[in-house]
Backbone bond lengths (Angstrom), bond angles and torsions (degrees), N, CA, C in turn:
res aa  C-N    CA-C-N  psi(-1)  N-CA   C-N-CA  omega(-1)  CA-C   N-CA-C  phi
1 M - - - 1.480 - - 1.492 110.49 -
2 N 1.331 119.50 126.97 1.415 125.94 178.27 1.541 111.07 -86.84
3 T 1.351 116.70 133.64 1.431 123.39 179.65 1.528 107.60 -106.30
4 T 1.355 116.07 128.09 1.379 119.94 175.52 1.540 112.08 -100.01
5 Y 1.353 112.41 137.23 1.564 117.91 -177.93 1.492 109.58 -118.81
6 N 1.276 115.80 150.08 1.455 120.57 177.93 1.513 113.46 -70.99
7 S 1.390 111.08 -33.01 1.561 114.17 -179.26 1.601 103.76 -152.86
8 L 1.350 113.32 168.01 1.420 120.67 174.84 1.462 111.31 -55.16
9 W 1.318 117.57 -38.11 1.484 116.87 -172.38 1.483 108.83 -76.43
10 D 1.303 123.92 -25.47 1.397 125.31 172.06 1.501 110.93 -60.68
11 A 1.339 117.71 -36.56 1.513 123.50 -176.99 1.589 107.66 -79.25
12 L 1.323 116.55 -31.87 1.479 118.24 -174.29 1.562 116.76 -87.21
13 E 1.312 110.35 -36.55 1.559 114.28 -171.34 1.448 110.73 -95.37
14 K 1.429 115.94 158.89 1.332 118.81 -171.85 1.473 118.62 -92.97
15 T 1.403 115.93 -22.53 1.467 122.27 -176.47 1.506 112.14 -127.81
16 P 1.271 118.84 151.68 1.460 117.86 177.73 1.490 117.84 -57.37
17 V 1.410 113.16 -28.93 1.526 119.79 174.10 1.494 109.34 -64.53
18 M 1.298 115.55 -49.22 1.453 117.85 -176.85 1.516 114.62 -66.53
19 V 1.355 114.97 -28.33 1.443 121.77 175.45 1.496 107.65 -66.41
20 E 1.355 120.54 -44.77 1.418 123.52 -173.40 1.526 107.53 -74.37
21 D 1.267 120.37 -32.78 1.483 126.20 176.60 1.564 108.34 -58.62
22 M 1.322 114.35 -51.14 1.447 120.11 -175.45 1.505 108.52 -65.51
23 K 1.281 115.40 -42.07 1.510 118.48 -179.72 1.544 112.33 -61.91
24 M 1.266 114.04 -40.99 1.426 114.92 179.89 1.551 110.89 -70.98
25 R 1.345 119.23 -42.81 1.390 123.08 176.32 1.504 110.23 -56.32
26 S 1.387 118.89 -45.16 1.370 122.96 -178.65 1.551 113.30 -58.86
27 R 1.371 112.58 -45.38 1.456 119.97 179.00 1.449 115.56 -64.17
28 L 1.323 115.15 -40.97 1.494 119.93 176.31 1.543 110.84 -64.95
29 M 1.296 116.00 -46.92 1.476 117.15 177.50 1.430 114.73 -56.27
30 M 1.319 118.82 -41.65 1.445 121.86 -179.45 1.542 110.75 -69.62
31 E 1.334 116.77 -37.72 1.468 117.05 178.88 1.534 108.09 -69.70
32 I 1.374 121.64 -46.67 1.457 118.54 -178.73 1.545 109.49 -62.14
33 R 1.235 122.60 -38.63 1.428 124.02 175.40 1.494 113.71 -60.49
34 E 1.327 115.74 -45.36 1.493 118.25 176.84 1.524 114.30 -62.76
35 R 1.369 118.33 -39.44 1.355 121.54 176.84 1.534 111.78 -63.07
36 I 1.303 114.84 -43.42 1.466 115.15 178.45 1.432 115.48 -67.12
37 E 1.372 118.02 -37.15 1.445 122.47 175.28 1.578 111.27 -69.97
38 N 1.261 121.87 -39.34 1.418 124.74 177.99 1.615 111.35 -63.82
39 R 1.274 115.31 -38.90 1.445 116.65 177.48 1.508 115.32 -83.18
40 Q 1.254 115.74 -2.99 1.493 121.92 175.80 1.488 113.44 57.97
41 Y 1.263 119.48 37.33 1.476 123.33 -179.71 1.535 107.49 -67.41
42 P 1.314 114.84 135.59 1.479 116.43 164.17 1.562 109.35 -64.22
43 P 1.352 114.49 146.00 1.414 117.54 -176.17 1.560 115.77 -51.60
44 T 1.224 122.28 -42.35 1.397 125.07 179.07 1.571 111.66 -60.93
45 E 1.356 113.09 -45.07 1.498 120.10 178.89 1.530 109.22 -66.59
46 A 1.290 118.81 -40.13 1.464 122.70 -178.39 1.538 110.16 -63.70
47 A 1.389 115.79 -43.74 1.496 121.08 175.45 1.505 112.41 -59.71
48 R 1.291 113.63 -47.94 1.436 116.59 -177.67 1.608 110.69 -64.55
49 H 1.275 115.66 -38.51 1.449 122.86 -176.51 1.617 106.83 -63.74
50 L 1.294 116.11 -39.42 1.483 126.88 179.72 1.435 113.46 -80.35
51 G 1.384 120.21 -13.88 1.408 121.79 -178.81 1.503 115.11 76.23
52 M 1.296 116.69 27.98 1.517 120.27 179.83 1.548 110.55 -134.58
53 T 1.249 113.94 170.77 1.489 120.70 -177.97 1.478 106.59 -80.00
54 Q 1.426 114.21 164.27 1.421 121.05 175.16 1.553 112.70 -58.95
55 P 1.334 118.04 -47.65 1.445 115.74 177.30 1.543 114.63 -61.72
56 R 1.267 117.47 -34.24 1.468 120.12 176.41 1.542 107.94 -65.64
57 L 1.334 121.24 -42.13 1.396 123.59 179.29 1.483 110.03 -63.14
58 D 1.350 119.16 -39.56 1.416 124.16 176.71 1.502 113.31 -59.55
59 D 1.381 113.58 -40.84 1.476 114.74 171.50 1.438 117.87 -63.57
60 L 1.313 118.14 -36.88 1.465 121.67 176.69 1.589 108.08 -70.25
61 M 1.286 119.57 -40.32 1.455 117.90 -175.50 1.481 113.05 -73.65
62 T 1.374 118.43 -19.74 1.420 123.99 177.91 1.512 115.55 -99.22
63 G 1.360 114.93 10.27 1.422 123.89 175.91 1.553 118.54 68.40
64 K 1.378 113.73 33.67 1.472 115.90 177.61 1.598 110.65 -80.28
65 I 1.339 112.91 75.83 1.423 120.71 -167.21 1.547 109.59 -62.94
66 N 1.194 119.89 -28.54 1.489 119.85 -175.19 1.581 110.33 -80.03
67 Q 1.385 118.65 -1.85 1.406 122.08 175.79 1.522 109.88 -87.83
68 F 1.348 121.24 -9.41 1.528 122.09 -174.43 1.520 108.85 -130.02
69 T 1.271 107.87 138.25 1.549 117.98 170.08 1.501 105.57 -85.55
70 L 1.425 111.23 160.85 1.446 117.34 171.03 1.404 116.94 -51.95
71 D 1.346 116.96 -41.49 1.475 122.43 179.17 1.540 108.23 -61.60
72 D 1.298 119.42 -47.79 1.418 120.15 177.69 1.543 114.34 -52.00
73 L 1.286 112.94 -43.59 1.492 119.85 -179.48 1.464 116.64 -69.84
74 V 1.342 113.29 -33.34 1.467 121.26 179.20 1.648 107.31 -68.05
75 V 1.314 115.89 -40.51 1.419 120.75 176.62 1.567 108.70 -64.52
76 S 1.263 117.53 -51.14 1.478 120.48 175.27 1.416 114.38 -57.43
77 A 1.274 120.38 -39.71 1.516 120.75 179.54 1.542 112.11 -66.46
78 V 1.349 116.46 -39.98 1.428 121.60 175.72 1.526 106.54 -60.66
79 R 1.298 122.19 -47.40 1.461 121.14 -177.89 1.506 113.22 -68.43
80 A 1.380 114.58 -27.93 1.499 115.85 179.63 1.535 112.33 -79.83
81 G 1.346 114.45 -7.80 1.489 121.35 174.75 1.433 109.91 89.31
């Protein structure tokens, strides 16, 4: 029997709360990345602007979602404008 999911997160996560957490983190990460790319910040300036280290920015830019909490991403999104 084939199961149909509304999103990848619905298929991967165990609870509705975890699904929503991952969806929100994913959206925030994409938005932050887009803002950094649109402003064409050099990586060191982007990291400084977001209040994080260069390796941490690299994790964000490459989508390492499990390295960030929702709170971390909210703070970064505010700093990103």
